[in-house]
C-alpha positions as CSV (number, residue, x, y, z in Angstrom):
1,M,0.2,0.1,-0.1
2,I,0.9,3.6,-0.3
3,K,1.9,5.1,2.9
4,N,2.9,8.7,2.2
5,D,2.9,11.5,-0.4
6,R,6.4,10.8,-1.8
7,Q,5.5,6.9,-2.3
8,Y,2.3,8.2,-4.0
9,R,4.3,10.7,-6.3
10,I,6.4,7.9,-7.2
11,T,3.6,5.4,-8.0
12,K,1.8,8.1,-10.2
13,A,4.9,8.5,-12.2
14,A,5.1,4.7,-12.7
15,V,1.6,4.4,-13.6
16,T,2.1,7.2,-16.7
17,R,5.1,5.0,-17.6
18,F,3.7,2.0,-17.8
19,A,0.7,3.0,-19.0
20,E,2.4,4.4,-22.1
21,S,4.6,1.3,-22.5
22,L,1.2,-0.7,-22.7
23,R,-0.2,1.7,-25.1
24,A,2.9,1.5,-27.5
25,L,2.8,-2.2,-27.2
26,E,-0.9,-2.3,-28.2
27,T,-0.8,0.1,-31.0
28,G,2.4,-1.5,-32.5
29,R,4.6,1.8,-31.9
30,T,7.1,-0.5,-30.2
31,T,8.8,-2.3,-33.0
32,P,9.0,-6.1,-32.0
33,T,12.4,-7.5,-31.0
34,P,13.8,-10.0,-33.8
35,G,13.5,-13.5,-32.7
36,V,11.0,-12.9,-29.8
37,D,8.4,-15.3,-29.6
38,P,4.8,-13.7,-29.6
39,I,3.8,-15.5,-26.5
40,I,6.8,-13.8,-24.7
41,Q,5.8,-10.5,-26.2
42,Q,2.2,-11.2,-25.2
43,A,3.3,-12.2,-21.8
44,E,5.0,-9.0,-21.6
45,R,2.1,-7.1,-22.0
46,N,-0.1,-9.0,-19.3
47,A,2.6,-8.4,-17.0
48,I,2.6,-4.5,-17.5
49,K,-1.1,-4.6,-17.6
50,S,-1.2,-6.5,-14.2
51,Q,0.9,-4.4,-12.5
52,L,-0.5,-1.2,-13.7
53,D,-4.0,-2.2,-12.5
54,E,-2.2,-3.1,-9.0
55,L,-0.7,0.5,-9.0
56,R,-3.8,2.2,-10.0
57,A,-5.8,0.5,-7.3
58,E,-3.3,1.7,-4.9
59,L,-3.5,5.2,-6.2
60,R,-7.2,5.2,-5.7
61,E,-7.1,4.0,-2.2
62,Y,-4.7,6.4,-1.1
63,E,-6.8,9.3,-2.8
64,E,-9.9,7.9,-0.8
65,L,-8.0,7.8,2.4
66,A,-6.4,11.3,2.0
67,S,-9.8,12.8,0.9
68,G,-11.6,11.7,4.0
69,K,-14.1,9.7,2.2
70,V,-13.4,6.4,4.2
71,G,-15.2,6.6,7.3
72,L,-15.1,3.4,9.1
73,L,-12.2,0.8,8.8
74,E,-13.2,-3.0,9.7
75,L,-10.7,-5.6,10.9
76,G,-10.8,-9.4,10.2
77,S,-8.2,-10.2,12.2
78,L,-5.2,-9.3,14.4
79,A,-2.7,-9.5,11.4
80,E,-5.0,-6.5,9.7
81,L,-4.3,-4.1,12.8
82,P,-0.9,-2.3,11.5
83,Q,-1.9,-1.3,7.9
84,A,-5.3,-0.3,9.5
85,L,-3.1,2.1,11.8
86,V,-1.4,3.4,8.8
87,R,-4.7,3.9,6.8
88,A,-6.3,5.7,9.5
89,R,-3.6,8.2,10.0
90,I,-3.6,9.1,6.4
91,A,-7.6,9.3,6.6
92,S,-7.2,11.5,9.7
93,G,-5.1,14.0,7.9
94,M,-2.3,13.4,10.5
95,S,1.2,13.5,9.4
96,H,4.1,11.5,10.7
97,K,5.5,14.5,13.1
98,E,2.0,14.9,14.5
99,L,1.7,11.2,15.4
100,A,5.2,11.4,16.8
101,E,4.2,14.2,19.2
102,K,1.3,12.6,20.5
103,L,3.1,9.4,21.2
104,G,6.2,11.2,22.6
105,L,8.3,9.7,19.6
106,K,10.8,11.1,16.9
107,E,9.0,11.4,13.5
108,Q,11.6,8.8,12.3
109,Q,10.6,6.2,14.6
110,V,6.8,6.6,13.3
111,Q,8.3,6.4,9.6
112,K,10.1,3.2,10.5
113,Y,7.0,1.7,12.1
114,E,5.0,2.3,9.1
115,A,7.7,1.4,6.7
116,T,7.7,-2.1,8.5
117,D,4.2,-2.6,9.0
118,Y,4.9,-2.2,12.7
119,Q,7.0,-5.4,12.7
120,A,9.1,-4.1,15.7
121,A,6.1,-2.7,17.7
122,S,4.6,-4.2,20.7
123,L,1.0,-4.9,21.3
124,A,1.1,-2.3,23.9
125,R,2.3,0.3,21.2
126,L,0.0,-0.5,18.5
127,L,-2.6,0.2,21.2
128,E,-1.3,3.7,22.2
129,V,-0.9,4.4,18.4
130,A,-4.8,3.5,18.1
131,R,-5.8,5.6,20.9
132,A,-3.6,8.5,19.4
133,L,-5.6,8.3,16.1
134,N,-8.8,7.9,18.3
135,I,-9.6,4.1,17.0
136,N,-11.5,2.0,19.1
137,I,-10.7,-1.8,18.7
138,R,-13.0,-4.7,19.4
139,E,-11.9,-6.8,22.2
140,E,-12.3,-9.9,20.3
141,L,-9.3,-8.8,18.2
142,L,-7.0,-8.3,21.0
143,L,-5.0,-11.3,22.7
144,P,-7.5,-13.2,24.8
145,K,-7.4,-12.5,28.6
146,A,-7.3,-16.1,29.3
147,D,-4.0,-18.0,30.7
148,R,-1.1,-16.8,29.0
149,S,1.7,-18.7,30.2
150,V,3.9,-20.1,27.5
151,A,2.9,-23.7,28.2
152,S,-0.9,-22.9,28.0
153,V,-0.2,-21.0,24.5
154,F,1.5,-23.9,22.8
155,G,-0.6,-26.5,24.4
156,R,-3.3,-24.7,22.5
157,L,-1.3,-24.2,19.3
158,R,-0.3,-27.9,19.2
159,D,-4.1,-28.8,19.6
160,I,-4.9,-27.3,16.4
161,G,-1.7,-28.6,14.6
162,L,1.1,-25.9,15.2
163,S,4.0,-27.3,17.0
164,K,6.2,-25.0,19.0
165,D,9.4,-25.7,17.1
166,F,7.3,-24.8,14.0
167,V,5.9,-21.3,15.4
168,L,9.4,-20.3,16.5
169,A,11.3,-21.3,13.6
170,R,8.9,-20.0,11.1
171,L,6.4,-17.7,12.6
172,V,8.2,-15.5,15.3
173,P,11.2,-13.3,14.8
174,R,14.5,-14.8,16.0
175,E,14.9,-12.2,18.3
176,L,11.4,-12.2,20.0
177,A,11.5,-16.0,19.9
178,A,14.3,-15.6,22.8
179,S,11.6,-13.6,24.7
180,L,9.6,-16.7,25.4
181,A,12.4,-17.8,28.3
182,S,12.2,-14.5,29.7
183,D,10.4,-13.5,32.8
184,S,9.5,-10.1,31.7
185,K,5.6,-9.7,31.0
186,D,6.4,-7.0,28.1
187,A,8.9,-9.2,26.3
188,L,6.6,-12.2,26.7
189,D,3.5,-10.3,25.5
190,Q,5.6,-8.9,22.4
191,A,6.4,-12.4,21.5
192,L,3.0,-13.9,21.9
193,F,1.6,-11.0,19.6
194,A,4.1,-11.4,17.2
195,A,3.0,-15.1,17.1
196,T,-0.7,-14.8,17.2
197,R,-0.2,-11.7,14.4
198,A,1.7,-13.8,12.1
199,I,-0.6,-16.9,12.7
200,S,-3.7,-15.1,11.9
201,H,-2.1,-13.4,8.9
202,V,-1.2,-16.9,7.4
203,F,-4.5,-18.8,8.2
204,G,-6.8,-16.0,8.4
205,W,-8.1,-16.6,11.8
206,T,-9.0,-14.4,14.6
207,S,-6.9,-14.1,17.7
208,A,-9.7,-15.9,19.6
209,A,-9.4,-18.7,17.2
210,V,-5.7,-18.7,17.8
211,L,-5.4,-18.4,21.6
212,G,-9.0,-18.5,22.7
213,Q,-12.3,-20.6,22.5
214,D,-13.1,-20.3,18.7
215,Q,-12.6,-23.1,16.4
216,P,-10.2,-22.5,13.7
217,W,-10.9,-23.9,10.0
218,L,-9.0,-24.3,6.6
219,K,-10.1,-23.8,3.2
220,E,-10.7,-27.3,1.7
221,G,-9.7,-26.5,-1.6
222,V,-6.0,-25.4,-0.6
223,L,-5.2,-29.1,0.7
224,G,-5.9,-30.8,-2.7
225,A,-8.1,-33.9,-3.7
226,A,-5.6,-36.0,-2.7
227,R,-6.3,-35.4,1.2
228,F,-3.8,-38.5,2.2
229,K,-4.5,-40.2,5.7
230,V,-2.2,-40.7,8.3
231,S,-2.1,-42.9,11.3
232,E,-3.3,-40.4,14.1
233,S,-6.0,-37.2,14.0
234,A,-3.0,-35.0,15.7
235,E,-0.5,-35.7,12.7
236,Q,-3.7,-35.3,10.1
237,K,-4.1,-31.7,11.9
238,S,-0.5,-30.7,11.5
239,L,-0.3,-32.0,7.9
240,E,-3.1,-29.8,6.8
241,V,-2.1,-26.8,8.7
242,Y,1.4,-27.2,7.2
243,T,-0.2,-27.7,3.9
244,F,-2.0,-24.3,4.2
245,Y,1.3,-22.5,5.1
246,A,3.0,-23.9,2.1
247,H,0.1,-22.2,0.0
248,F,0.2,-19.0,1.7
249,L,4.2,-19.0,0.7
250,A,3.2,-20.6,-2.8
251,L,0.7,-17.6,-3.1
252,L,3.6,-15.1,-2.0
253,L,6.0,-16.3,-4.8
254,L,3.6,-16.1,-7.4
255,K,3.1,-12.1,-6.3
256,A,6.8,-12.1,-6.6
257,T,7.2,-13.6,-9.9
258,D,4.1,-12.0,-11.5
259,D,6.3,-10.7,-14.6
260,L,7.7,-14.3,-15.4
261,P,6.7,-15.0,-19.0
262,R,4.7,-18.6,-19.1
263,F,4.9,-21.3,-21.8
264,P,3.1,-24.4,-22.3
265,L,4.6,-27.3,-20.2
266,P,6.2,-30.2,-21.8
267,T,4.7,-33.6,-21.7
268,D,7.2,-35.7,-23.5
269,P,9.8,-36.6,-21.2
270,E,12.4,-37.0,-23.8
271,G,11.9,-33.8,-25.3
272,L,12.2,-32.2,-21.9
273,H,15.5,-33.8,-21.4
274,R,16.6,-32.6,-24.9
275,A,15.4,-29.1,-24.5
276,V,17.4,-28.8,-21.2
277,V,20.4,-30.5,-22.6
278,D,20.1,-28.1,-25.4
279,K,19.9,-25.0,-23.3
280,Y,22.1,-25.8,-20.4
281,G,24.5,-28.7,-21.2
282,E,23.5,-31.2,-19.2
283,M,20.3,-32.6,-17.4
284,S,20.9,-32.1,-13.5
285,F,18.6,-30.8,-10.7
286,R,20.1,-27.1,-11.2
287,T,19.4,-27.1,-15.0
288,A,16.2,-28.6,-14.5
289,L,15.3,-26.3,-12.0
290,L,16.6,-22.9,-14.4
291,Y,14.5,-24.4,-17.2
292,C,11.3,-24.9,-14.8
293,W,11.8,-21.3,-13.9
294,D,12.1,-20.6,-17.8
295,L,8.9,-21.8,-18.5
296,G,7.2,-19.5,-16.1
297,V,6.7,-22.1,-13.1
298,P,8.5,-20.8,-9.9
299,V,9.8,-23.3,-7.6
300,L,9.6,-22.7,-3.4
301,P,12.1,-25.2,-1.7
302,L,11.1,-25.7,2.0
303,S,13.1,-27.7,4.7
304,D,11.0,-28.4,7.4
305,A,10.6,-31.9,8.3
306,G,7.3,-34.1,8.1
307,A,4.1,-33.1,6.5
308,F,4.4,-33.8,2.4
309,H,7.0,-34.1,0.0
310,G,6.1,-32.0,-2.6
311,A,3.1,-29.9,-4.2
312,C,2.1,-28.1,-7.3
313,W,-0.9,-25.5,-7.2
314,R,-2.5,-23.7,-10.0
315,V,-4.0,-20.1,-9.2
316,N,-5.7,-18.1,-11.5
317,G,-4.0,-20.2,-14.5
318,R,-0.2,-19.7,-12.9
319,N,1.5,-23.0,-11.7
320,V,3.8,-22.7,-8.7
321,I,5.8,-25.8,-7.5
322,V,6.8,-26.6,-3.9
323,L,9.8,-29.1,-3.1
324,K,10.1,-30.4,0.4
325,Q,12.7,-33.1,0.9
326,R,15.1,-33.6,4.0
327,T,17.4,-35.4,1.8
328,Q,20.7,-34.0,0.3
329,S,20.3,-36.1,-2.7
330,L,20.3,-33.9,-5.9
331,A,18.8,-36.7,-8.2
332,R,16.1,-37.1,-5.6
333,W,15.2,-33.5,-5.7
334,L,15.5,-33.8,-9.7
335,F,13.1,-36.7,-9.4
336,D,10.5,-34.9,-7.4
337,L,11.1,-31.7,-9.4
338,L,10.3,-33.5,-12.7
339,H,7.2,-35.4,-11.2
340,E,5.7,-32.1,-10.1
341,M,6.5,-30.7,-13.3
342,R,4.5,-33.5,-15.1
343,H,1.6,-32.6,-12.3
344,A,1.7,-29.0,-13.5
345,A,1.4,-29.7,-17.1
346,E,-2.2,-31.7,-16.4
347,R,-5.4,-30.1,-17.4
348,P,-3.8,-27.1,-18.9
349,D,-7.0,-25.4,-19.8
350,S,-8.3,-25.3,-16.1
351,P,-7.5,-21.9,-14.2
352,T,-7.1,-24.2,-10.9
353,H,-5.3,-27.4,-10.1
354,T,-4.0,-29.0,-7.0
355,V,-1.7,-31.8,-6.1
356,V,-0.4,-32.5,-2.4
357,E,2.1,-35.4,-2.3
358,A,1.8,-38.5,0.0
359,P,4.9,-40.3,0.9
360,E,6.4,-42.4,-2.1
361,T,5.6,-45.5,0.3
362,S,1.9,-44.7,0.8
363,H,-0.8,-46.8,-0.6
364,E,-2.6,-44.0,-2.2
365,R,0.5,-42.8,-4.2
366,I,1.4,-46.5,-5.0
367,N,-2.1,-47.2,-6.5
368,S,-2.6,-43.6,-8.3
369,E,-2.4,-43.7,-12.0
370,E,-1.6,-40.2,-11.9
371,E,1.1,-40.6,-9.8
372,K,2.3,-43.4,-11.8
373,D,2.4,-41.2,-14.7
374,A,4.2,-38.4,-13.2
375,S,7.2,-41.2,-11.5
376,W,7.3,-42.6,-14.7
377,F,7.9,-39.2,-16.7
378,A,10.3,-38.2,-14.2
379,G,12.6,-41.2,-14.7
380,E,12.3,-41.2,-18.3
381,A,13.2,-37.2,-18.5
382,S,16.0,-37.5,-15.9
383,L,17.5,-40.4,-17.9
384,G,16.9,-39.2,-21.3
385,G,14.2,-41.7,-22.4
386,R,16.0,-44.9,-21.4
387,A,14.6,-45.2,-17.9
388,E,12.5,-48.6,-18.6
389,E,15.1,-49.7,-20.9
390,L,17.8,-49.5,-18.0
391,A,15.4,-50.9,-15.3
392,E,15.1,-54.0,-17.5
393,R,18.6,-54.3,-17.6
394,C,19.3,-54.2,-13.9
395,T,16.3,-56.7,-13.2
396,E,18.1,-58.9,-15.6
397,L,21.6,-58.5,-14.2
398,A,20.5,-59.0,-10.7
399,K,18.6,-62.1,-11.5
400,N,15.4,-60.7,-10.0
401,S,17.2,-60.7,-6.8
402,I,16.3,-57.3,-5.1
403,P,19.5,-57.1,-2.5
404,R,22.0,-57.6,-5.7
405,L,20.5,-54.5,-7.3
406,K,22.7,-52.3,-5.0
407,S,25.8,-53.5,-6.9
408,V,24.1,-53.7,-10.4
409,V,22.3,-50.2,-10.6
410,P,25.9,-48.4,-10.5
411,E,27.3,-51.1,-13.3
412,V,24.4,-50.4,-15.5
413,A,24.5,-46.9,-15.0
414,K,28.4,-46.7,-15.8
415,Q,28.3,-48.7,-19.1
416,A,25.1,-46.8,-20.1
417,G,26.6,-43.1,-19.2
418,V,24.0,-42.0,-17.1
419,D,23.6,-40.9,-13.7
420,A,23.5,-44.0,-10.9
421,A,21.4,-41.9,-8.3
422,A,19.1,-41.0,-10.8
423,L,18.6,-44.8,-12.1
424,A,18.6,-45.8,-8.3
425,N,15.6,-43.5,-7.8
426,Y,13.7,-45.0,-10.8
427,M,14.3,-48.3,-9.6
428,A,13.0,-47.5,-6.1
429,F,9.6,-46.4,-7.8
430,R,9.5,-49.5,-9.9
431,L,9.8,-51.7,-6.9
432,S,7.2,-49.8,-5.0
433,L,4.8,-50.9,-7.7
434,Q,5.5,-54.4,-6.6
435,G,5.2,-53.3,-3.1
436,E,8.8,-53.3,-2.6
437,N,10.5,-50.3,-0.4
438,W,13.8,-49.8,-2.0
439,W,13.9,-46.2,-1.2
440,G,16.4,-46.7,1.4
441,A,18.7,-48.4,-0.8
442,A,18.5,-45.8,-3.2
443,T,19.1,-43.2,-1.1
444,N,22.4,-44.8,-0.1
445,L,23.6,-44.6,-3.7
446,Q,23.3,-41.0,-3.6
447,P,26.2,-38.6,-3.6
448,K,25.8,-35.8,-0.9
449,D,28.4,-32.9,-2.4
450,E,25.7,-30.3,-2.5
451,V,22.6,-28.8,-0.9
452,P,19.8,-29.2,-3.3
453,W,17.6,-26.9,-1.1
454,A,20.3,-24.3,-1.2
455,I,20.3,-24.4,-4.8
456,A,16.7,-24.0,-5.1
457,R,16.6,-20.9,-2.6
458,D,19.5,-19.3,-4.4
459,V,17.9,-19.5,-8.0
460,L,14.5,-18.1,-6.5
461,L,16.4,-15.4,-4.6
462,Q,17.9,-14.4,-8.1
463,R,14.7,-14.8,-10.1
464,A,11.8,-13.2,-7.5
465,D,11.4,-9.8,-6.9
466,L,10.6,-10.0,-3.2
467,S,10.3,-6.1,-2.8
468,R,6.7,-6.8,-4.1
469,L,5.8,-8.2,-0.9
470,S,4.5,-5.9,1.9
471,G,6.5,-6.2,5.3
472,L,4.9,-9.1,7.1
473,D,4.8,-11.1,4.2
474,R,8.5,-10.6,3.3
475,E,9.3,-11.2,6.8
476,L,7.5,-14.6,6.7
477,F,8.8,-15.7,3.1
478,M,12.2,-15.0,4.3
479,Q,11.8,-17.1,7.5
480,A,10.7,-20.0,5.5
481,L,14.0,-19.5,3.4
482,R,16.1,-19.6,6.3
483,E,18.7,-22.2,6.7
484,P,17.1,-25.5,8.1
485,E,18.1,-26.6,11.7
486,V,20.4,-29.3,12.0
């Protein structure tokens, strides 16, 4: 959102530039770049139009606020309070300096608060600002007055599927997480407020749902049709909550990559293999990842334990892939990436699509035709269309002895000039169809000389424009990309 007159002037100038660029493209006054595919040119026009619409909406909001036309600001959750305070200041006609004087602060401190959506402000400070702006806040939006001991709060969060470790690692800034071990009531309140605000923002729950008596709920569509089952209800809750969290991050990544050109996704594994090799010289996790981004599909790597292993969402016609493996195997991450690329190519005419992956050993995944097809595609794409041929060769040399495959697979891979780790993964998939779990043996054949998660994170940081995200969104997104705990 626009927060001051300077940002308003900058945004207005940007709208003028974008509008002129769009008119030039649409009227043909801009000479097409030789050799550039018309699809790319259309994608560029769409990206400019989308950004222009967003900027115009921000201008309208600021103009309405500054004119005093907005009489009542309603909040649905605690997470909306910081930006509501900014809107209220603008609507009141109060300057940063005037608000600072009321609060007994320096003008620069108020400017810093607003620039960061009050990230470093305590609940007490937010309430002071609200009083200075003559805002009444409904009691149900604030932290419940019930027992707020650390044990009781995290007990409540555990009941709704949020573990203490996850909350501290992903939803509370590090400097505030340390406050939970403090005896200071102010420090504890600030840490609990930060956690509640983040949880409310991610899941859309009120503070009463997070810490009080209301029952939280999740939107069903986010979880996907393959709502795979786990052994205990507590695990199911954690799975559903984490899936919703991953979807929230995926939406942020789509927002940060709105200008990516988009191309049809390949459904021929050999064609995909050739395309990657032709452009980048080899088929590897890094090159396949770069090619996936080239096609307009951003990839979000996560490193948290448990929950799903991968997911693919399509929102308003745009695909985004989430990879989540704890293994350090590049070949395994490559297999999962190609698997999700196949899912992303399914039902191309549908504006929405959801796939959330069960573990490889699950009954549902082993018996799903779509899952079998995606794994076959991943194997053939990684091995240049020779996956089935080489798998048959391995079976033949091993004389149908599964224990012997561990020595046979590297031998066959060497003779064929392919990656032994990739062949091992495909063999594990083939054996899973027979009810055999060979994933552990395949893992033992994987070299661990690089960190796949870090490779995917670095590509994301190079290609996504995270400045498009608001303060709290950007904070939560960067926490998700933080180095995994070991």
